[in-house]
C-alpha positions as CSV (number, residue, x, y, z in Angstrom):
1,M,75.8,32.8,-34.3
2,K,72.5,32.2,-36.8
3,Q,73.0,33.6,-40.4
4,I,71.4,37.0,-40.2
5,Q,68.6,37.6,-42.8
6,M,66.6,41.0,-43.8
7,V,63.5,39.2,-42.5
8,D,63.4,35.8,-41.0
9,L,60.1,34.2,-42.5
10,A,61.3,30.5,-41.6
11,G,62.0,31.2,-38.0
12,Q,58.6,33.5,-37.7
13,Y,56.7,30.2,-39.0
14,E,58.4,27.8,-36.7
15,K,56.7,29.5,-33.7
16,I,53.7,29.6,-35.3
17,K,54.3,26.1,-37.4
18,S,51.4,24.0,-35.7
19,D,49.0,26.8,-36.0
20,V,49.3,27.5,-40.0
21,D,49.6,24.3,-40.7
22,A,46.6,23.0,-39.0
23,A,44.6,26.0,-40.9
24,V,46.0,25.3,-44.3
25,M,44.8,21.6,-43.9
26,N,41.5,22.8,-43.0
27,V,41.4,24.8,-46.3
28,I,42.0,21.8,-47.9
29,K,39.6,19.6,-46.4
30,T,36.9,22.1,-47.1
31,T,38.1,22.8,-50.7
32,M,36.7,26.3,-50.1
33,F,40.1,27.7,-51.8
34,I,38.4,31.0,-53.3
35,G,36.3,33.0,-50.9
36,G,34.2,31.3,-48.1
37,P,34.6,31.4,-44.6
38,E,38.2,32.0,-43.7
39,V,38.3,35.6,-46.4
40,K,34.9,36.6,-44.8
41,E,36.3,36.2,-41.2
42,L,39.8,37.3,-41.9
43,E,38.0,40.8,-43.2
44,K,35.8,41.1,-40.2
45,E,38.6,40.5,-38.2
46,L,40.7,43.1,-40.1
47,A,37.9,45.5,-40.0
48,A,37.8,45.1,-36.1
49,Y,41.6,45.5,-35.8
50,T,41.7,48.7,-37.5
51,G,38.4,50.0,-36.6
52,V,37.3,50.4,-39.9
53,K,33.5,49.4,-40.9
54,H,34.4,47.4,-44.1
55,T,37.7,45.7,-45.1
56,I,37.6,44.1,-48.7
57,A,40.4,41.2,-49.0
58,C,41.7,41.3,-53.1
59,A,44.8,39.5,-54.9
60,N,47.8,41.8,-53.6
61,G,48.2,45.9,-52.7
62,T,48.8,46.8,-56.0
63,D,45.7,45.4,-57.1
64,A,44.6,47.6,-53.8
65,L,45.4,51.1,-55.0
66,Q,44.3,49.9,-58.5
67,I,40.7,49.2,-57.4
68,A,41.2,52.1,-55.0
69,M,41.3,54.7,-58.0
70,M,39.1,52.9,-60.1
71,A,35.8,53.3,-57.4
72,L,36.5,56.5,-57.0
73,D,35.9,56.7,-60.7
74,L,39.1,58.7,-61.5
75,K,40.2,59.2,-64.7
76,P,42.5,59.7,-67.5
77,G,44.1,62.9,-67.1
78,D,43.3,63.3,-63.5
79,E,46.1,64.5,-61.2
80,V,46.9,62.6,-58.0
81,I,49.9,63.9,-55.4
82,T,51.9,60.8,-54.0
83,A,55.4,60.3,-53.1
84,S,58.3,59.9,-55.1
85,F,60.3,57.9,-52.5
86,T,58.2,54.8,-52.3
87,F,58.3,51.5,-54.1
88,V,57.4,52.0,-57.8
89,A,53.7,50.4,-57.1
90,T,52.0,53.4,-55.8
91,V,52.8,55.4,-58.9
92,E,52.7,51.7,-61.2
93,V,48.4,51.8,-60.9
94,V,48.6,55.5,-61.2
95,G,50.1,55.0,-64.3
96,L,48.0,52.4,-65.4
97,L,45.0,53.4,-65.4
98,G,46.1,57.1,-67.6
99,I,46.0,59.3,-64.5
100,V,48.4,62.0,-64.2
101,P,51.1,61.5,-61.1
102,V,51.8,64.5,-59.2
103,F,55.0,64.2,-56.8
104,A,55.3,66.1,-53.4
105,D,58.6,66.3,-51.7
106,V,58.9,64.3,-48.7
107,L,60.1,65.4,-44.8
108,P,63.5,64.4,-44.2
109,G,63.2,62.6,-41.0
110,T,60.3,60.6,-41.3
111,F,60.4,60.3,-44.9
112,N,56.9,60.7,-45.4
113,L,55.0,63.5,-47.8
114,D,55.4,67.0,-46.4
115,P,51.8,68.2,-46.4
116,V,53.3,72.2,-47.3
117,D,54.5,70.9,-50.7
118,I,51.5,68.7,-50.9
119,E,49.4,71.9,-51.1
120,R,51.7,73.6,-53.2
121,K,51.0,70.8,-55.9
122,I,47.3,70.9,-55.6
123,T,45.8,72.3,-59.6
124,P,42.1,71.8,-60.6
125,K,42.8,68.8,-61.8
126,T,43.8,67.4,-58.8
127,K,41.6,64.3,-57.6
128,A,43.2,62.4,-54.6
129,I,46.1,62.5,-52.4
130,V,48.1,59.0,-51.6
131,P,50.3,59.4,-48.6
132,V,52.6,56.3,-48.1
133,H,53.6,55.4,-44.7
134,L,56.4,54.5,-45.5
135,F,58.9,51.8,-43.1
136,G,56.4,51.9,-40.7
137,Q,55.1,55.2,-39.4
138,V,51.9,57.1,-39.9
139,A,52.5,60.0,-41.9
140,D,50.7,63.6,-40.9
141,M,47.4,62.4,-41.7
142,E,45.4,65.3,-40.2
143,A,47.4,68.1,-42.0
144,I,46.5,65.7,-45.6
145,M,43.1,64.7,-44.1
146,A,42.5,69.1,-43.7
147,I,44.0,70.0,-47.0
148,A,41.8,67.2,-48.8
149,A,38.8,68.3,-47.4
150,K,39.9,72.1,-48.2
151,H,40.1,71.0,-52.0
152,K,37.9,68.6,-51.9
153,L,40.0,66.0,-52.6
154,F,39.5,61.9,-51.7
155,V,42.8,60.4,-50.0
156,I,44.0,56.8,-50.0
157,E,46.5,55.4,-48.0
158,D,48.8,53.5,-48.9
159,N,49.1,51.3,-45.5
160,A,50.8,48.7,-47.1
161,Q,54.3,49.1,-44.5
162,A,52.8,50.9,-41.1
163,I,49.4,48.3,-40.6
164,G,49.4,48.2,-36.7
165,A,50.7,51.6,-36.3
166,D,48.8,54.5,-33.8
167,Y,48.0,57.2,-34.9
168,T,47.1,60.4,-31.9
169,M,45.0,63.2,-33.1
170,S,45.4,66.5,-31.6
171,N,42.3,66.5,-29.6
172,G,44.0,63.1,-28.4
173,T,42.3,60.9,-30.4
174,K,43.6,57.8,-31.6
175,C,43.4,55.5,-34.5
176,K,44.8,53.0,-36.4
177,S,47.1,53.8,-39.6
178,G,44.5,52.6,-42.4
179,S,41.3,54.1,-40.9
180,I,41.4,58.0,-41.4
181,G,41.7,58.1,-45.2
182,H,38.6,57.7,-47.5
183,I,40.0,54.0,-48.8
184,A,43.3,52.4,-47.1
185,S,44.9,49.7,-49.2
186,T,47.4,47.2,-47.6
187,S,50.1,44.5,-48.7
188,F,50.1,41.0,-47.5
189,F,53.1,40.5,-49.3
190,P,55.5,37.4,-47.5
191,S,58.0,40.1,-46.0
192,K,55.1,43.0,-44.7
193,N,54.5,43.0,-41.1
194,L,51.5,41.3,-41.7
195,G,52.5,39.2,-44.5
196,C,50.8,36.1,-46.3
197,Y,53.1,32.9,-48.1
198,G,52.2,34.4,-51.4
199,D,50.4,37.0,-52.7
200,G,47.9,39.2,-50.8
201,G,46.0,42.6,-50.2
202,A,43.2,44.5,-48.4
203,L,41.2,47.5,-48.5
204,F,39.5,49.6,-45.7
205,T,37.0,52.4,-46.0
206,N,34.5,53.7,-43.2
207,D,32.0,54.6,-46.1
208,D,29.1,51.9,-47.2
209,E,29.1,53.3,-50.6
210,I,32.8,53.1,-51.4
211,A,32.8,49.8,-49.6
212,K,30.1,48.6,-52.4
213,K,32.1,49.6,-55.0
214,L,35.4,48.6,-54.2
215,R,33.8,44.8,-53.6
216,R,31.7,45.2,-57.0
217,V,35.3,46.3,-58.7
218,C,37.3,43.3,-57.4
219,N,34.6,41.3,-58.5
220,H,34.5,42.1,-62.4
221,G,32.5,45.2,-61.8
222,S,29.5,42.5,-60.5
223,E,27.1,42.4,-57.4
224,V,25.1,39.8,-59.1
225,R,26.5,36.8,-60.6
226,Y,26.5,37.2,-64.4
227,Y,25.6,41.0,-64.3
228,H,28.3,43.3,-65.0
229,E,27.6,47.4,-64.0
230,V,31.1,48.6,-64.6
231,V,34.2,47.5,-65.5
232,G,35.8,45.6,-63.0
233,V,39.1,43.1,-62.4
234,N,38.9,40.0,-60.9
235,S,41.4,40.1,-57.8
236,R,40.6,37.9,-54.8
237,L,42.6,36.7,-52.0
238,D,42.5,33.2,-51.9
239,A,41.5,31.0,-48.6
240,L,44.7,29.4,-48.3
241,Q,46.2,32.8,-47.6
242,A,43.3,34.1,-45.6
243,A,43.5,31.5,-43.1
244,I,47.5,32.0,-42.4
245,L,47.1,35.6,-42.4
246,R,44.1,34.7,-39.2
247,I,46.7,33.5,-37.3
248,K,49.4,35.8,-37.8
249,L,46.9,38.6,-37.1
250,K,47.3,37.3,-34.0
251,H,50.5,38.0,-33.3
252,L,50.5,41.6,-35.0
253,D,51.1,43.6,-31.5
254,E,53.7,41.0,-30.6
255,Y,55.6,41.4,-33.8
256,A,55.3,44.8,-33.8
257,A,57.0,44.9,-30.1
258,A,60.1,42.5,-31.0
259,R,60.9,45.0,-34.3
260,N,60.4,48.2,-31.6
261,A,63.3,46.3,-29.2
262,A,65.4,45.8,-32.3
263,A,65.2,49.3,-33.3
264,S,65.5,50.3,-29.6
265,F,68.9,48.6,-29.5
266,Y,69.9,49.8,-32.9
267,D,69.0,53.2,-31.5
268,K,71.0,53.0,-28.7
269,A,73.8,51.3,-30.3
270,F,74.2,54.1,-32.9
271,A,73.2,57.2,-30.8
272,G,76.2,60.1,-31.3
273,M,77.6,58.3,-34.3
274,E,79.1,61.2,-36.6
275,H,77.7,59.7,-39.9
276,I,74.6,58.1,-38.9
277,R,71.1,59.1,-38.0
278,T,69.0,57.3,-36.9
279,P,65.2,56.7,-37.8
280,E,63.1,59.7,-36.4
281,R,60.1,59.3,-34.5
282,S,57.0,61.1,-35.3
283,T,55.4,62.5,-32.4
284,Q,52.0,61.8,-33.8
285,S,52.3,58.2,-34.9
286,T,53.5,55.0,-33.2
287,H,56.2,52.9,-35.4
288,V,56.2,49.4,-36.7
289,F,59.5,49.4,-37.8
290,H,58.9,48.1,-41.4
291,Q,62.0,48.5,-42.0
292,Y,64.4,50.1,-39.9
293,T,66.5,52.9,-42.3
294,M,68.9,55.0,-41.3
295,R,70.8,58.1,-43.0
296,V,74.1,57.4,-43.5
297,L,76.3,61.0,-43.6
298,G,79.5,61.9,-45.5
299,G,79.0,59.6,-48.7
300,H,79.8,56.6,-46.7
301,R,76.5,54.8,-46.9
302,D,77.5,52.4,-50.3
303,A,80.8,51.9,-48.7
304,L,79.1,50.9,-45.5
305,K,76.7,48.4,-47.7
306,K,79.5,46.7,-48.8
307,H,81.5,46.5,-45.4
308,L,78.4,45.0,-43.9
309,E,77.5,42.3,-46.6
310,A,81.2,41.2,-46.1
311,N,80.7,40.1,-42.8
312,G,77.7,38.7,-42.6
313,V,75.4,41.3,-42.0
314,P,72.2,41.7,-45.2
315,A,71.7,45.7,-46.1
316,M,69.1,46.9,-48.6
317,I,68.3,50.9,-49.9
318,Y,64.9,51.6,-49.9
319,Y,64.9,53.1,-52.7
320,P,68.0,54.0,-55.0
321,V,66.5,55.5,-57.6
322,P,62.9,57.6,-56.6
323,C,60.1,57.0,-59.0
324,H,60.1,60.6,-61.0
325,L,63.6,59.6,-61.8
326,Q,62.6,56.1,-63.1
327,N,62.4,56.1,-67.0
328,A,58.8,55.0,-67.2
329,Y,57.6,58.2,-64.9
330,K,60.2,60.5,-66.2
331,S,58.6,63.9,-67.4
332,A,59.7,67.5,-67.6
333,R,57.4,68.6,-65.0
334,F,59.8,67.1,-62.9
335,P,63.1,67.1,-63.4
336,D,66.5,66.0,-61.7
337,G,66.8,68.5,-58.6
338,S,63.0,69.0,-58.5
339,L,62.4,66.8,-55.4
340,P,65.7,67.8,-53.4
341,V,64.7,66.1,-50.0
342,T,63.6,62.8,-51.6
343,E,67.3,62.7,-53.9
344,Q,69.1,63.6,-51.2
345,L,67.8,60.8,-49.5
346,T,68.7,57.9,-52.3
347,H,72.0,58.6,-51.3
348,E,71.8,58.6,-48.1
349,V,69.3,55.8,-46.8
350,L,70.7,52.3,-45.9
351,S,67.8,49.6,-44.1
352,L,69.2,47.3,-41.6
353,P,67.9,43.5,-40.9
354,M,64.5,44.2,-39.1
355,S,62.6,41.3,-38.1
356,T,60.8,39.7,-35.0
357,E,63.2,36.7,-34.9
358,L,66.4,38.8,-34.1
359,D,68.3,38.0,-31.2
360,N,70.8,39.7,-29.3
361,E,74.1,37.7,-30.6
362,Q,72.8,39.1,-34.0
363,L,72.1,42.5,-33.2
364,N,75.8,42.9,-30.8
365,H,77.2,41.4,-34.7
366,I,75.0,43.9,-36.7
367,A,75.8,47.2,-34.4
368,A,79.8,46.2,-33.9
369,T,80.1,45.2,-38.2
370,V,78.8,49.3,-38.3
371,K,80.9,50.3,-35.7
372,S,83.9,48.9,-36.9
373,Y,84.1,50.6,-40.3
374,F,83.8,53.7,-39.0
375,N,86.6,53.1,-36.7
376,K,88.8,52.3,-39.8
377,Q,87.8,55.6,-41.5
């Protein structure tokens, strides 16, 4: 059996090696390493794939979130509502800009923001909501957009983990993740469903004026070279990464299908197990399984993780400490116990290997190893 990886990037590369190598060599031959046709074409292809008017490539997903907030003119002291059960980048950029993070709890099944708790947290200082499409499925965007419209708030979708997912509105209209809010951000970190071979990110919007501001902020606050209208940043996706992403974008739906096949295998293998809760599927969103994250009940999570690792199965905890309890973001407003679902999940969630390259032998070994732990209890 091949060694099991959380994400098998080497195996994925082998299947597209000739196309990737040719694309990279083409960039090197042209010497157009910053901007140029590869970046422009990637932006067009991403816009077409997601169904948005504008895609703006940038250096990484964290930058994308920061640039979105800068383009919306969010100021120090403004409040942004987001999840505490997320990777820290979502909250990090809020703190960097002097904005106040306000944490809403998540739903215990999908792990995404609870719209009811979002509305509870709105104050006169609230300016935006940042829903995180966690682990591969879209938050309840129809409800979130309705709340935003009611309170005149911006919505920035953190789409780093769910690119390619489909969301269905109550009227039957289907749209891609990242095409619903005023702005969406994504990351092309190598382990993402659409990942490059370094850092990379992008922003998406249907608003012409917002798109103009996003491009300006990305480029040192400038539209015309050496003339700077606003304070900006230097955040560019290099052409080598763009060329690689153009190859991988062609396979994104194929990758999602492979991830879903692995997830279905896990679901069937763990069905009916007393201490395992397999991932809940939203009725509104498809799932692209950036992670296969299950809940392990009865206090068995940490011991199961050790058992898996001792038997050649990597497993990860996303995320062991929620943002509101991290030293960098602690505040009296959100003490221990203030987000009960989030805090419970941090003691229960466990992510199993999930990639496009998992084979039946590996999947059978992973499932058997999970079951062997509980058979010994």
